[in-house]
MILUM-820567 format. One record per residue (C-alpha): residue in one letter; chain; residue number from 1; z, x, y. Coordinates in Angstrom, 1 decimal. Layout:
<pts>
- code	unit	pos	w	u	v
- a	A	NUM	Z	X	Y
...
</pts>
This chain:
<pts>
- code	unit	pos	w	u	v
- m	A	1	2.7	-8.7	-18.6
- y	A	2	2.1	-5.6	-16.3
- k	A	3	5.2	-3.8	-16.9
- s	A	4	5.7	-4.9	-20.4
- i	A	5	1.9	-4.3	-21.5
- i	A	6	-0.6	-3.1	-19.3
- r	A	7	1.6	-0.4	-17.5
- p	A	8	2.7	1.5	-20.7
- i	A	9	-0.9	1.7	-21.7
- l	A	10	-2.1	3.3	-18.6
- f	A	11	0.7	5.5	-18.1
- r	A	12	-0.5	7.0	-21.3
- f	A	13	-3.6	8.8	-19.8
- d	A	14	-4.0	11.0	-16.6
- p	A	15	-2.8	9.4	-13.4
- e	A	16	-5.8	10.4	-11.6
- k	A	17	-8.4	9.4	-14.1
- i	A	18	-6.5	6.1	-14.7
- h	A	19	-6.7	5.4	-11.0
- h	A	20	-10.7	5.4	-11.2
- f	A	21	-10.5	3.5	-14.4
- t	A	22	-8.4	0.6	-12.9
- f	A	23	-10.5	0.8	-9.5
- g	A	24	-13.7	0.2	-11.6
- s	A	25	-11.9	-2.4	-13.9
- i	A	26	-10.9	-4.3	-10.8
- r	A	27	-14.3	-4.3	-9.4
- f	A	28	-15.6	-5.4	-12.7
- l	A	29	-13.5	-8.5	-12.9
- h	A	30	-14.3	-9.7	-9.4
- q	A	31	-17.9	-9.9	-10.6
- i	A	32	-17.0	-12.4	-13.1
- p	A	33	-17.4	-15.7	-11.6
- g	A	34	-14.1	-17.6	-10.9
- v	A	35	-11.8	-14.4	-11.4
- p	A	36	-11.4	-13.7	-7.5
- a	A	37	-10.3	-17.0	-6.7
- l	A	38	-8.0	-17.0	-10.0
- l	A	39	-6.2	-13.9	-8.9
- n	A	40	-5.9	-15.0	-5.4
- a	A	41	-4.1	-18.3	-6.7
- i	A	42	-1.8	-16.3	-9.0
- y	A	43	-0.4	-13.7	-6.6
- e	A	44	-1.0	-14.9	-3.0
- v	A	45	1.8	-16.8	-1.1
- k	A	46	0.2	-19.1	1.6
- d	A	47	2.8	-20.2	4.1
- p	A	48	2.7	-20.3	8.0
- r	A	49	6.4	-18.8	7.9
- l	A	50	5.2	-15.6	6.4
- e	A	51	2.5	-14.9	9.2
- r	A	52	3.5	-12.2	11.7
- e	A	53	2.1	-11.1	15.1
- v	A	54	2.5	-7.6	15.5
- f	A	55	1.1	-5.5	18.1
- g	A	56	-1.3	-7.9	19.1
- l	A	57	-2.5	-8.8	15.4
- r	A	58	-1.9	-11.5	13.2
- f	A	59	-0.9	-10.8	9.6
- k	A	60	-1.0	-13.4	7.2
- n	A	61	2.0	-12.0	5.5
- p	A	62	4.0	-8.8	6.0
- v	A	63	3.2	-6.9	2.9
- g	A	64	0.7	-4.4	3.3
- l	A	65	-1.2	-1.9	1.1
- a	A	66	-0.5	1.7	2.0
- a	A	67	-2.8	4.3	2.8
- g	A	68	-3.7	6.8	0.0
- l	A	69	-5.0	4.1	-2.9
- d	A	70	-8.1	2.9	-1.3
- k	A	71	-8.9	6.2	0.6
- d	A	72	-12.7	5.3	1.0
- a	A	73	-12.6	1.7	1.5
- k	A	74	-14.2	1.2	-1.9
- l	A	75	-12.1	-1.8	-3.0
- y	A	76	-10.2	-3.5	-0.1
- k	A	77	-11.6	-7.0	-0.4
- e	A	78	-10.6	-7.0	-4.2
- l	A	79	-7.3	-5.6	-3.4
- s	A	80	-6.7	-8.3	-1.0
- n	A	81	-7.2	-10.9	-3.3
- l	A	82	-3.7	-9.8	-5.0
- g	A	83	-1.8	-11.2	-2.1
- f	A	84	-1.6	-8.3	0.4
- g	A	85	-1.5	-9.2	4.0
- f	A	86	-3.5	-6.4	5.2
- i	A	87	-5.1	-3.1	3.6
- e	A	88	-4.7	0.3	5.0
- i	A	89	-7.7	2.7	4.1
- g	A	90	-7.8	6.5	4.3
- t	A	91	-6.7	9.2	5.1
- l	A	92	-10.4	9.7	6.1
- t	A	93	-11.8	12.7	7.8
- p	A	94	-14.8	13.6	9.8
- k	A	95	-16.5	15.3	6.8
- g	A	96	-16.2	14.6	3.3
- q	A	97	-13.9	17.0	1.1
- e	A	98	-13.1	17.5	-2.5
- g	A	99	-9.3	18.0	-1.6
- n	A	100	-7.0	20.3	-3.7
- p	A	101	-7.8	21.3	-7.3
- k	A	102	-6.8	19.2	-10.2
- k	A	103	-4.5	18.5	-11.6
- r	A	104	-2.7	17.2	-8.5
- l	A	105	-1.2	13.9	-9.2
- f	A	106	1.8	13.5	-11.5
- r	A	107	4.0	10.8	-12.6
- l	A	108	7.7	11.2	-12.8
- k	A	109	8.8	8.2	-15.1
- a	A	110	12.2	8.9	-15.3
- d	A	111	12.6	8.8	-11.4
- s	A	112	10.0	6.0	-11.0
- a	A	113	8.1	8.2	-8.8
- l	A	114	5.1	10.2	-8.1
- i	A	115	4.2	13.8	-6.8
- n	A	116	0.8	14.2	-5.4
- r	A	117	-0.9	17.2	-3.5
- m	A	118	-4.4	15.2	-3.2
- g	A	119	-5.3	17.2	0.2
- f	A	120	-7.1	14.4	1.9
- n	A	121	-9.8	14.2	-0.6
- n	A	122	-12.4	11.7	0.8
- g	A	123	-16.1	10.8	1.2
- g	A	124	-15.9	11.1	4.9
- v	A	125	-15.6	8.8	7.7
- i	A	126	-19.2	7.7	7.8
- e	A	127	-19.3	6.6	4.4
- a	A	128	-16.4	4.4	4.7
- v	A	129	-17.9	2.8	7.7
- e	A	130	-20.8	1.8	5.6
- r	A	131	-18.8	0.0	3.5
- l	A	132	-16.4	-1.6	6.1
- k	A	133	-19.7	-3.0	7.6
- k	A	134	-19.7	-5.8	4.9
- n	A	135	-15.7	-7.1	5.4
- k	A	136	-15.0	-10.4	6.0
- g	A	137	-11.8	-11.2	7.1
- v	A	138	-9.5	-8.6	5.7
- l	A	139	-7.0	-7.0	8.2
- i	A	140	-7.9	-3.3	7.8
- g	A	141	-6.1	-0.2	9.2
- g	A	142	-7.7	3.2	9.5
- n	A	143	-5.7	5.9	8.5
- i	A	144	-7.3	9.4	9.9
- g	A	145	-6.6	13.0	9.5
- k	A	146	-8.3	16.4	10.1
- n	A	147	-10.4	18.5	7.7
- k	A	148	-8.7	21.2	5.5
- l	A	149	-10.7	23.9	7.3
- t	A	150	-10.4	22.8	11.0
- p	A	151	-7.8	24.8	12.4
- n	A	152	-4.8	23.0	14.4
- e	A	153	-6.3	24.1	17.6
- a	A	154	-9.2	22.1	16.9
- a	A	155	-7.7	19.3	15.1
- t	A	156	-7.7	16.8	18.1
- q	A	157	-11.7	16.6	18.0
- d	A	158	-11.6	15.7	14.2
- y	A	159	-9.3	12.7	15.1
- e	A	160	-11.5	11.9	17.9
- i	A	161	-14.7	11.7	15.8
- c	A	162	-12.8	9.5	13.2
- f	A	163	-11.5	7.1	16.0
- e	A	164	-14.9	6.7	17.5
- a	A	165	-16.7	6.0	14.0
- l	A	166	-13.9	3.6	12.7
- y	A	167	-13.6	1.9	16.1
- d	A	168	-15.5	-1.3	15.4
- y	A	169	-14.6	-1.5	11.9
- v	A	170	-10.8	-1.3	11.8
- d	A	171	-8.1	-3.6	13.3
- y	A	172	-5.7	-0.5	14.0
- f	A	173	-5.3	2.9	13.4
- v	A	174	-3.0	5.4	12.0
- v	A	175	-2.7	9.1	12.9
- n	A	176	-1.5	10.8	9.9
- v	A	177	-0.1	14.3	10.7
- s	A	178	2.7	14.0	8.2
- s	A	179	1.0	14.7	4.9
- p	A	180	2.2	17.9	3.1
- n	A	181	-0.7	18.7	1.3
- t	A	182	-3.1	19.8	4.2
- p	A	183	-2.1	23.5	5.2
- n	A	184	-0.1	23.6	8.5
- l	A	185	-0.9	19.8	9.1
- r	A	186	2.8	19.2	9.8
- a	A	187	3.1	21.8	12.7
- l	A	188	1.0	18.9	14.6
- q	A	189	4.3	16.7	14.5
- d	A	190	6.0	19.3	17.1
- k	A	191	6.2	17.6	20.5
- e	A	192	3.6	19.1	22.5
- p	A	193	0.7	18.9	20.3
- l	A	194	1.5	15.6	19.2
- t	A	195	1.7	14.3	22.7
- e	A	196	-1.7	16.0	23.5
- l	A	197	-3.1	14.4	20.2
- l	A	198	-2.1	11.0	20.8
- q	A	199	-2.7	10.7	24.7
- t	A	200	-6.3	12.1	24.0
- l	A	201	-6.7	9.2	21.7
- q	A	202	-5.1	6.6	23.9
- n	A	203	-7.3	8.0	26.8
- r	A	204	-10.3	7.2	24.6
- n	A	205	-9.1	3.9	23.6
- q	A	206	-8.4	2.9	27.3
- t	A	207	-12.2	3.2	27.8
- k	A	208	-12.9	0.6	25.2
- p	A	209	-13.4	-3.1	26.2
- k	A	210	-10.9	-4.1	23.7
- q	A	211	-8.1	-1.7	22.9
- k	A	212	-7.0	-0.9	19.1
- p	A	213	-3.1	-0.4	18.0
- i	A	214	-2.7	3.2	17.3
- l	A	215	0.2	4.1	15.1
- l	A	216	1.8	7.2	14.0
- k	A	217	3.0	8.1	10.4
- i	A	218	5.7	10.3	10.1
- a	A	219	7.2	12.4	7.5
- p	A	220	10.8	11.7	6.3
- d	A	221	11.9	14.9	6.6
- l	A	222	12.3	15.0	10.1
- t	A	223	15.6	15.9	11.7
- n	A	224	17.8	13.1	14.0
- e	A	225	16.3	15.5	17.0
- q	A	226	13.0	15.5	16.1
- l	A	227	12.9	11.6	15.5
- l	A	228	14.6	11.1	18.9
- d	A	229	11.4	13.4	20.1
- i	A	230	9.3	10.8	18.3
- i	A	231	10.7	7.7	20.3
- d	A	232	10.1	9.9	23.4
- i	A	233	6.4	10.4	22.4
- v	A	234	5.7	6.9	21.5
- r	A	235	7.4	5.7	25.1
- d	A	236	5.1	8.5	26.9
- t	A	237	1.9	8.0	24.8
- k	A	238	2.3	4.1	24.9
- i	A	239	1.1	4.0	21.5
- a	A	240	1.6	0.8	19.4
- g	A	241	4.4	1.8	17.0
- v	A	242	5.2	4.0	13.8
- i	A	243	4.8	4.1	10.1
- a	A	244	7.8	5.5	8.7
- t	A	245	7.5	7.1	6.2
- n	A	246	4.9	9.4	4.4
- t	A	247	5.9	11.4	1.3
- t	A	248	8.5	13.9	1.2
- i	A	249	8.9	17.6	0.0
- s	A	250	12.5	17.0	-0.9
- r	A	251	13.5	17.0	-4.6
- d	A	252	16.9	16.0	-4.4
- g	A	253	18.2	14.4	-7.3
- l	A	254	15.3	14.3	-9.6
- v	A	255	15.6	14.3	-13.3
- s	A	256	11.9	14.3	-14.5
- e	A	257	10.7	17.7	-16.4
- n	A	258	7.9	18.0	-14.0
- k	A	259	10.1	17.6	-10.6
- k	A	260	9.1	21.3	-9.5
- e	A	261	5.4	20.1	-9.0
- t	A	262	4.5	20.9	-5.3
- g	A	263	3.3	18.1	-3.1
- g	A	264	4.5	15.2	-1.4
- l	A	265	7.3	12.8	-3.5
- s	A	266	6.7	9.2	-3.3
- g	A	267	8.8	6.1	-5.1
- k	A	268	12.4	5.2	-5.6
- p	A	269	13.7	8.7	-4.7
- l	A	270	12.6	7.8	-1.2
- t	A	271	14.0	4.5	-0.9
- q	A	272	17.0	5.4	0.9
- r	A	273	15.7	8.0	3.4
- s	A	274	12.8	5.9	4.2
- t	A	275	15.2	3.1	5.4
- e	A	276	17.5	5.4	7.2
- v	A	277	14.6	6.6	9.6
- i	A	278	13.6	3.2	10.2
- r	A	279	17.1	2.0	11.3
- f	A	280	17.3	5.2	13.3
- l	A	281	14.2	4.5	15.3
- s	A	282	14.6	0.8	15.5
- e	A	283	18.5	1.4	16.9
- k	A	284	17.9	4.5	18.9
- s	A	285	14.8	2.9	20.6
- n	A	286	16.3	-0.3	21.2
- k	A	287	13.5	-1.8	19.2
- a	A	288	10.9	-0.8	21.8
- f	A	289	8.3	-0.7	19.4
- p	A	290	7.1	-2.0	15.7
- i	A	291	7.6	0.1	12.8
- i	A	292	6.0	-0.5	9.6
- g	A	293	8.4	0.5	6.6
- v	A	294	7.0	2.4	3.7
- g	A	295	8.6	4.3	1.0
- g	A	296	10.2	3.4	-2.5
- i	A	297	9.7	-0.4	-2.3
- h	A	298	10.0	-1.3	-5.9
- s	A	299	11.8	-4.9	-5.6
- a	A	300	11.8	-7.6	-3.4
- e	A	301	15.6	-6.6	-2.6
- d	A	302	14.1	-3.1	-1.3
- a	A	303	11.6	-5.0	1.1
- i	A	304	14.2	-6.9	2.5
- e	A	305	16.5	-3.8	3.3
- k	A	306	13.6	-2.3	5.2
- l	A	307	12.7	-5.4	7.1
- e	A	308	16.4	-5.7	7.8
- a	A	309	16.6	-2.1	8.8
- g	A	310	14.1	-2.7	11.9
- a	A	311	10.7	-2.7	10.1
- s	A	312	8.1	-5.6	11.5
- l	A	313	5.8	-4.9	8.4
- i	A	314	5.8	-3.3	4.9
- q	A	315	3.5	-1.5	2.8
- l	A	316	3.4	-0.5	-0.8
- y	A	317	2.0	2.2	-2.8
- t	A	318	4.1	3.8	-5.7
- g	A	319	6.0	0.6	-6.4
- f	A	320	2.6	-1.1	-6.5
- i	A	321	1.7	1.2	-9.3
- y	A	322	5.0	1.1	-11.2
- e	A	323	5.7	-2.7	-10.8
- g	A	324	2.5	-4.2	-10.3
- p	A	325	0.9	-7.0	-8.2
- g	A	326	3.7	-9.5	-8.9
- l	A	327	5.6	-7.3	-6.7
- i	A	328	3.8	-8.7	-3.5
- k	A	329	4.5	-12.2	-4.6
- a	A	330	8.0	-11.4	-5.1
- i	A	331	8.5	-10.0	-1.9
- n	A	332	6.8	-12.8	-0.2
- k	A	333	8.8	-15.5	-2.1
- k	A	334	12.1	-13.5	-1.3
- i	A	335	11.3	-13.5	2.3
- l	A	336	10.6	-17.2	2.3
- a	A	337	13.7	-18.0	0.2
- g	A	338	15.8	-16.2	3.3
- k	A	339	14.3	-18.6	5.6
</pts>
């Protein structure tokens, strides 16, 4: 029903406006008695064989929501009722910011893709913390970044502020230095500044009574040499793992008219490259750390491919928008069918 009726209607309107409309609709539906339980019954696949223990956390299933959809932790509970095993919020910054000028989100229907240049638009980490204080049992990842006006030399302080604010309210952290939509952010992926940033966060982590897993989200546009550097950095800083991958700046093979819009590309065109990065990291590191696979998962087969390439968990974003919540159920059922 989603792909035949709901999606065609939603796709007639501006992507960012329809995002807010959809969030409001989901929130409204969850206020109707019995609807949350009904949605949970329709979409969630409950089976102990789906459970995963990764970087010390217990996931009820390996299919999560990637950062970017619920930036401000406004809908994590409602979205968890659609069958997700975990929800990643953010990217959050110390101060709220508007992000880049609109229009900044584009559908590439012919390519089953999106281009976004949102620019870390969010209400700030403190607002999100207030919402997370109400969390009852949803496994949450906190994706953190720097404010647009913060120079790279001071970026570490922004990440530290977010880390401290979120520490008691998320189950794991994701350090985002790979978005193409914040000026000069990707320069932080270079070996020296990235090692310093991650080590600083790890040092803070080690002062806590219970350490939280810290993961690094990387771009799909890194060379093999840079990916080998990532393996070294993970080993040296002893962070918990990697999320592969963020959006790409590549436009290879696109056919949509608006393919030249600037920003990060996500969706089906990213499927192969994301899987290649996962496989490279897994093989070259000898499976030394967990990988969360994300990028171009539009079918259960895409998800299995990521898992077989070396991912321990997977996340959806653009595939969830194009395929609907039935995709989560289909993936979990496909995993069980292979058991």
